[in-house]
C-alpha positions in Angstrom: -0.3 0.1 0.0 1.3 3.5 -1.2 1.2 5.5 1.9 0.3 9.2 1.5 2.0 11.5 4.1 0.0 14.8 3.5 -1.6 16.8 6.5 -4.8 16.6 4.9 -8.1 18.2 5.9 -9.3 14.8 7.4 -6.6 14.6 9.7 -7.2 17.7 11.6 -10.1 18.1 14.5 -12.0 21.0 13.4 -15.6 20.1 14.5 -16.6 21.9 18.1 -18.2 18.6 18.8 -15.9 16.4 18.2 -13.3 18.7 20.2 -15.8 18.8 23.3 -15.7 15.5 23.5 -12.4 15.1 23.7 -12.1 17.4 26.5 -14.6 15.9 28.3 -14.2 12.4 27.6 -10.2 12.0 27.7 -9.9 10.2 31.3 -7.1 7.9 31.2 -5.6 9.6 28.0 -3.7 12.8 29.4 0.1 12.9 29.5 1.4 16.1 30.3 5.4 16.4 30.0 7.6 19.1 28.7 5.4 22.3 29.1 3.0 20.5 26.9 -0.3 18.2 27.5 -1.7 15.8 24.6 -5.7 14.8 25.5 -6.9 12.1 23.3 -10.1 10.0 23.0 -10.5 7.0 21.0 -12.4 7.9 17.6 -14.5 5.7 15.6 -12.6 6.8 12.0 -9.7 5.1 10.4 -7.2 7.8 11.1 -6.1 9.9 13.4 -7.1 13.5 13.7 -5.3 16.4 15.6 -6.2 19.8 16.9 -3.3 22.6 18.5 -4.2 25.0 21.2 -1.8 27.8 21.9 -3.0 30.4 24.0 -1.9 34.2 23.5 -1.0 34.2 27.5 1.6 31.9 27.3 3.2 32.8 23.8 3.0 36.2 22.9 4.2 36.7 19.1 1.9 35.3 16.6 5.3 34.3 14.8 6.6 31.9 17.9 2.9 30.6 17.8 2.7 29.7 14.2 6.4 27.9 14.4 5.3 25.7 17.3 2.2 24.5 15.3 4.0 24.3 12.3 6.3 22.0 14.1 3.5 19.6 16.0 1.9 19.3 12.5 5.0 18.1 11.3 6.1 15.6 13.5 2.3 14.4 13.5 2.2 14.1 10.0 5.5 12.0 10.2 3.6 9.3 12.5 0.6 9.3 11.4 0.4 6.1 10.1 1.9 4.5 13.6 -0.4 6.6 15.8 -3.2 4.6 17.6 -6.3 5.9 15.6 -7.5 8.5 18.2 -8.2 12.2 18.5 -5.3 14.4 19.9 -5.3 17.5 21.1 -2.1 19.5 22.4 -2.0 22.1 25.0 1.0 24.2 26.0 1.0 25.3 29.7 3.7 27.7 29.6 6.0 30.1 27.2 7.9 27.9 25.2 8.7 30.3 22.6 12.6 30.6 23.6 13.1 26.8 22.8 15.0 25.8 20.0 12.9 23.8 17.5 15.2 20.7 17.8 14.9 20.3 21.5 11.0 21.2 20.7 10.9 17.9 18.3 12.9 15.9 20.5 10.3 16.5 23.1 7.4 16.2 20.6 9.0 12.8 19.3 8.6 11.5 23.5 5.3 12.6 23.7 4.3 10.5 20.8 6.1 7.7 21.9 3.0 6.9 24.3 0.6 6.5 21.2 2.8 4.7 18.8 2.0 1.0 17.9 4.6 -1.2 18.8 6.5 -2.0 15.1 6.8 -6.3 15.9 
């Protein structure tokens, strides 16, 4: 099977109802580390979906918020076929605008490892 590694619209968690379901029913699927929180909920779809919430309260400049969103989307895009089929929301809990891309990528990789299928 030829895998498509695009970050298409279907991989985005856009619907208010679906986002609220994740916020209300993430019970055991909450991981907090590296000034980030991942909330997730099992999905009925055949693919994972992602929502990124970055508050202006923590990251003031839009260029920093957009840089972080690009890095999160890219890490998700590369792992989309290895992740458990869930809806994911990523929240940031403090100012991480001064963290380099390399460190942020490493921290994201460590967080995604909780949701990656074992490759046996």
